C-alpha positions as CSV (number, residue, x, y, z in Angstrom):
1,M,115.3,65.7,257.1
2,S,117.1,66.2,253.7
3,T,120.3,65.5,251.9
4,R,121.8,66.6,248.8
5,P,120.2,65.1,245.6
6,I,122.4,62.4,244.0
7,P,123.1,63.2,240.4
8,A,122.4,60.7,237.7
9,S,125.0,58.1,237.0
10,P,127.5,59.3,234.3
11,A,128.0,55.7,233.3
12,A,125.2,55.9,230.7
13,A,127.1,58.6,228.9
14,I,130.1,56.4,228.7
15,R,128.7,53.1,227.9
16,P,126.0,52.1,225.3
17,K,122.7,50.7,226.7
18,V,123.0,46.9,227.2
19,T,119.8,45.7,225.4
20,V,118.5,42.2,225.5
21,P,120.1,41.3,222.1
22,A,123.3,43.0,223.2
23,F,123.2,40.8,226.3
24,Q,122.8,37.7,224.1
25,D,125.6,38.9,221.8
26,K,128.0,38.8,224.7
27,R,127.6,35.1,225.1
28,R,128.2,34.5,221.4
29,L,131.4,36.6,221.6
30,G,132.6,34.6,224.7
31,Q,132.4,37.6,227.0
32,P,131.4,36.5,230.6
33,L,128.2,38.3,231.8
34,V,128.2,40.1,235.1
35,V,124.8,40.4,236.9
36,A,124.1,41.8,240.3
37,T,121.0,42.6,242.3
38,A,119.9,46.1,243.3
39,Y,116.8,47.3,245.2
40,D,117.3,51.1,245.4
41,F,118.5,54.1,243.5
42,P,122.0,54.5,245.0
43,T,122.9,50.7,244.7
44,A,121.7,50.7,241.1
45,R,123.7,53.8,240.3
46,I,126.8,52.3,241.9
47,A,126.3,49.0,239.9
48,D,125.8,50.9,236.7
49,E,129.1,52.8,237.4
50,A,130.8,49.4,238.1
51,G,129.9,48.2,234.7
52,V,127.6,45.3,235.3
53,D,125.8,44.0,232.4
54,A,122.5,43.4,234.0
55,I,120.8,44.4,237.2
56,L,118.2,42.0,238.7
57,V,115.6,43.5,241.1
58,G,115.3,40.1,242.8
59,D,112.5,38.9,245.1
60,S,115.4,38.4,247.4
61,L,114.7,41.9,248.6
62,A,112.0,40.2,250.8
63,M,114.8,38.8,252.9
64,V,117.8,41.2,252.6
65,V,115.8,44.4,252.5
66,L,112.4,43.8,254.2
67,G,113.4,41.3,256.8
68,H,111.2,38.3,255.7
69,P,112.3,34.6,256.3
70,D,112.0,33.8,252.6
71,T,110.9,35.3,249.3
72,L,107.2,34.2,249.4
73,S,105.9,37.3,251.3
74,V,107.0,40.0,248.9
75,T,104.2,41.6,246.8
76,M,103.9,42.9,243.3
77,D,103.5,46.5,244.7
78,E,106.6,46.1,246.7
79,M,108.5,44.8,243.7
80,L,107.5,47.6,241.6
81,H,108.3,50.2,244.2
82,H,111.8,48.9,244.2
83,A,112.0,48.5,240.5
84,R,111.2,52.1,239.9
85,A,113.9,53.2,242.2
86,V,116.4,51.0,240.4
87,S,115.3,52.2,237.0
88,R,116.0,55.8,238.2
89,G,119.4,54.9,239.2
90,A,120.7,52.8,236.2
91,R,120.5,53.5,232.6
92,T,123.1,51.2,231.0
93,P,122.6,47.5,232.2
94,V,119.7,45.4,231.3
95,L,117.1,45.8,234.1
96,I,115.3,42.6,235.1
97,G,112.3,42.5,237.4
98,D,111.8,39.3,239.3
99,M,108.2,38.2,239.3
100,P,107.1,37.3,242.8
101,F,105.3,34.3,244.0
102,L,101.8,34.0,242.7
103,S,102.2,36.8,240.1
104,Y,102.5,34.4,237.3
105,Q,101.4,30.9,238.5
106,V,97.6,31.5,238.6
107,D,97.0,31.9,234.8
108,D,98.6,33.3,231.8
109,T,96.5,36.5,231.6
110,E,97.6,37.5,235.1
111,A,101.1,36.6,234.2
112,V,101.0,39.0,231.2
113,R,99.4,41.8,233.3
114,N,101.9,41.6,236.0
115,A,104.9,41.1,233.7
116,G,103.7,44.1,231.7
117,R,103.6,46.2,234.9
118,F,107.3,45.6,235.5
119,L,108.0,47.2,232.1
120,K,105.3,49.9,232.0
121,E,105.3,51.0,235.7
122,G,108.7,49.6,237.1
123,G,111.0,50.7,234.1
124,M,112.3,47.3,233.6
125,D,113.6,45.8,230.3
126,A,112.7,42.2,231.1
127,V,111.2,39.9,233.8
128,K,112.5,36.7,235.4
129,L,110.3,33.8,236.5
130,E,111.0,30.5,238.2
131,G,110.1,27.0,236.8
132,G,111.0,24.6,234.1
133,A,109.2,23.0,231.2
134,A,105.7,23.3,233.1
135,F,106.1,27.1,232.6
136,A,107.1,27.1,229.0
137,G,103.6,27.9,227.9
138,T,103.6,31.0,230.2
139,V,107.0,32.1,228.8
140,R,105.7,31.8,225.3
141,T,102.6,33.8,226.1
142,L,104.8,36.6,227.7
143,V,107.2,36.7,224.7
144,R,104.3,36.8,222.3
145,A,103.1,39.9,224.3
146,G,106.4,41.5,223.7
147,I,107.9,40.9,227.1
148,P,111.4,39.6,227.3
149,V,111.7,36.6,229.8
150,Q,114.7,35.3,231.8
151,G,114.0,31.7,233.0
152,H,115.2,30.2,236.3
153,I,115.9,26.5,236.9
154,G,117.7,24.3,239.5
155,L,117.1,25.6,243.1
156,R,114.0,27.7,242.9
157,P,113.6,29.7,246.2
158,Q,109.8,30.3,245.6
159,S,109.4,26.5,245.7
160,H,111.7,25.6,248.7
161,H,108.7,24.0,250.5
162,L,108.1,21.7,247.6
163,L,111.8,20.9,247.2
164,G,112.3,20.2,250.9
165,G,114.4,23.3,251.6
166,Y,117.3,25.2,249.8
167,K,119.0,22.1,248.5
168,V,121.3,21.6,245.6
169,Q,119.4,20.2,242.6
170,G,120.5,17.8,239.8
171,R,122.8,15.6,241.8
172,S,121.4,12.4,240.2
173,A,121.6,11.5,236.5
174,G,117.7,11.6,236.3
175,T,117.3,15.0,238.1
176,A,120.1,16.4,236.1
177,R,118.5,15.2,232.8
178,T,115.3,16.9,233.9
179,L,117.1,20.2,234.3
180,I,118.5,19.9,230.8
181,D,115.1,19.2,229.4
182,D,113.7,22.2,231.4
183,A,116.4,24.5,230.0
184,L,115.8,23.4,226.4
185,A,112.0,23.9,226.8
186,L,112.5,27.3,228.2
187,E,114.9,28.3,225.4
188,D,112.4,26.9,222.8
189,A,109.6,29.0,224.4
190,G,111.6,32.1,224.0
191,C,113.6,32.8,227.1
192,F,116.5,35.2,226.3
193,S,118.6,33.8,229.0
194,L,118.4,31.4,232.0
195,V,119.5,31.6,235.6
196,I,120.9,28.3,236.9
197,E,120.9,28.1,240.7
198,G,122.2,25.6,243.2
199,V,123.3,23.0,240.5
200,P,126.4,20.9,240.3
201,D,129.2,22.6,238.3
202,R,129.5,20.0,235.6
203,V,125.7,19.8,235.1
204,A,125.5,23.6,234.7
205,A,128.3,23.6,232.2
206,L,126.6,20.8,230.3
207,I,123.3,22.7,230.2
208,T,125.2,25.8,229.0
209,E,126.8,23.8,226.1
210,R,123.4,22.6,225.0
211,L,121.8,26.1,224.9
212,Q,122.2,29.0,222.5
213,V,121.0,31.6,225.0
214,P,123.2,32.8,228.0
215,T,123.2,31.0,231.3
216,I,123.7,32.9,234.5
217,G,125.0,31.0,237.4
218,I,124.6,31.3,241.1
219,G,126.0,28.4,243.0
220,A,126.5,26.6,239.7
221,G,130.2,26.8,239.2
222,P,132.3,28.7,236.5
223,G,131.0,26.9,233.4
224,T,128.0,29.2,232.9
225,S,127.8,32.2,230.5
226,G,128.0,34.6,233.5
227,Q,127.4,35.0,237.2
228,V,124.9,36.7,239.5
229,L,125.2,37.4,243.2
230,V,123.0,39.2,245.7
231,T,124.8,42.5,246.2
232,H,124.2,42.5,250.0
233,D,125.9,39.1,250.2
234,L,129.0,40.0,248.3
235,A,129.2,43.4,250.2
236,G,129.2,41.7,253.6
237,F,125.6,42.4,254.9
238,G,123.6,39.6,256.5
239,E,124.6,36.5,258.4
240,A,126.3,33.3,257.2
241,P,126.1,33.7,253.3
242,P,125.7,30.5,251.3
243,R,128.8,28.6,250.3
244,F,128.7,29.9,246.7
245,V,129.0,33.6,247.9
246,K,132.4,35.3,247.9
247,R,132.4,38.3,250.1
248,Y,134.3,41.2,248.4
249,A,133.8,43.6,251.2
250,D,132.7,44.0,254.8
251,L,130.5,47.0,254.5
252,A,128.3,46.0,257.4
253,A,131.4,46.3,259.7
254,Q,132.3,49.7,258.3
255,L,128.7,51.0,258.6
256,R,128.6,49.8,262.1
257,Q,131.8,51.5,262.9
258,A,130.7,54.7,261.3
259,L,127.4,54.8,263.2
260,S,129.1,54.0,266.4
261,A,131.6,56.9,265.9
262,Y,128.7,59.2,265.0
263,A,126.8,58.2,268.2
264,A,129.9,58.8,270.3
265,D,130.4,62.3,268.8
266,V,126.8,63.3,269.4
267,R,126.8,62.2,273.0
268,A,130.2,63.9,273.6
269,R,128.8,67.0,271.8
270,T,131.7,67.1,269.4
271,F,129.4,66.9,266.5
272,P,128.3,69.1,264.9
273,G,131.3,71.3,265.0
274,P,131.7,74.8,263.5
275,E,132.6,73.4,260.2
276,H,129.3,71.6,260.0
277,S,127.1,74.7,261.2
278,Y,125.6,77.7,259.5
279,T,125.9,81.2,260.9
280,I,124.0,84.4,261.1
281,R,125.7,87.9,261.0
282,D,126.2,89.5,264.5
283,D,124.0,92.6,263.6
284,E,121.1,90.3,262.4
285,W,121.5,88.2,265.5
286,A,121.4,91.3,267.8
287,A,118.4,92.6,265.9
288,L,116.6,89.3,266.3
289,L,117.3,89.2,270.0
290,A,115.9,92.8,270.4
291,M,112.8,91.7,268.4
292,V,112.0,88.9,270.8
293,G,113.1,90.7,273.9
294,A,116.0,88.3,274.7
295,A,119.2,89.3,276.2
296,I,122.5,88.4,274.5
297,P,123.7,85.1,276.0
298,P,126.5,85.6,278.6
299,V,128.8,83.3,276.6
300,E,128.6,85.8,273.7
301,L,129.2,88.8,276.0
302,A,132.4,87.0,277.2
303,Q,133.6,86.7,273.7
């Protein structure tokens, strides 16, 4: 099976590359940051053309692409496979690889090795890891190794067993204060930005006010420096998206309709038609039939 090759996105020729410092400058200039996920070449290309500031190759691919029940099962090799595809499709946004479960928690040496693979093998510009002040040392080590790091606080999907499920975090004064302390510790350790997930809107806005680096919210209200959504969720794939997701299209319904129409055409033998088929000259066709000792089909004689 084959298809026409997809040309490289023209967006890179129009917009300058969004570097990590340029990403931070947008917050200083008061420009809201737009982040979306991508896990393959065509989606990355479309996101680039749409003008997003950053693409996150999220470990959410475990659920929305690979069919796992949570993010814990995805491996480094799987993440790198998808990161490489995204890096071939998008040239302009900051490309961020999400470090999967147990790729950075064991020790800092392994964290540096795995994070470095995202840049060296996956074509990413930066990595993201989950955790608060407890991982500030790991962040500091990665930054010292020349690897830009995005932090992730609040609801941390890799820790959903510890958190008792996918629950909003920071609803009490004490837990909200812990989130502020986590954010400040990660900024001090060198994170160039922070994802804040599943946190009350006023708490997320307060964290944003306390930080100099950009905050990217998901289920954290409008008071962050920018927003991130899983592209499959905003495009209408999957079932029952979380409350914080706004669906901008129902591509699943459109794809289902297209596949159903295709199946009906094939079964009715109306596809492929002449406009979808290639031909051979009549003299070459007659010569071929003579070579193989076949008679001209009756249907052709009737014509």
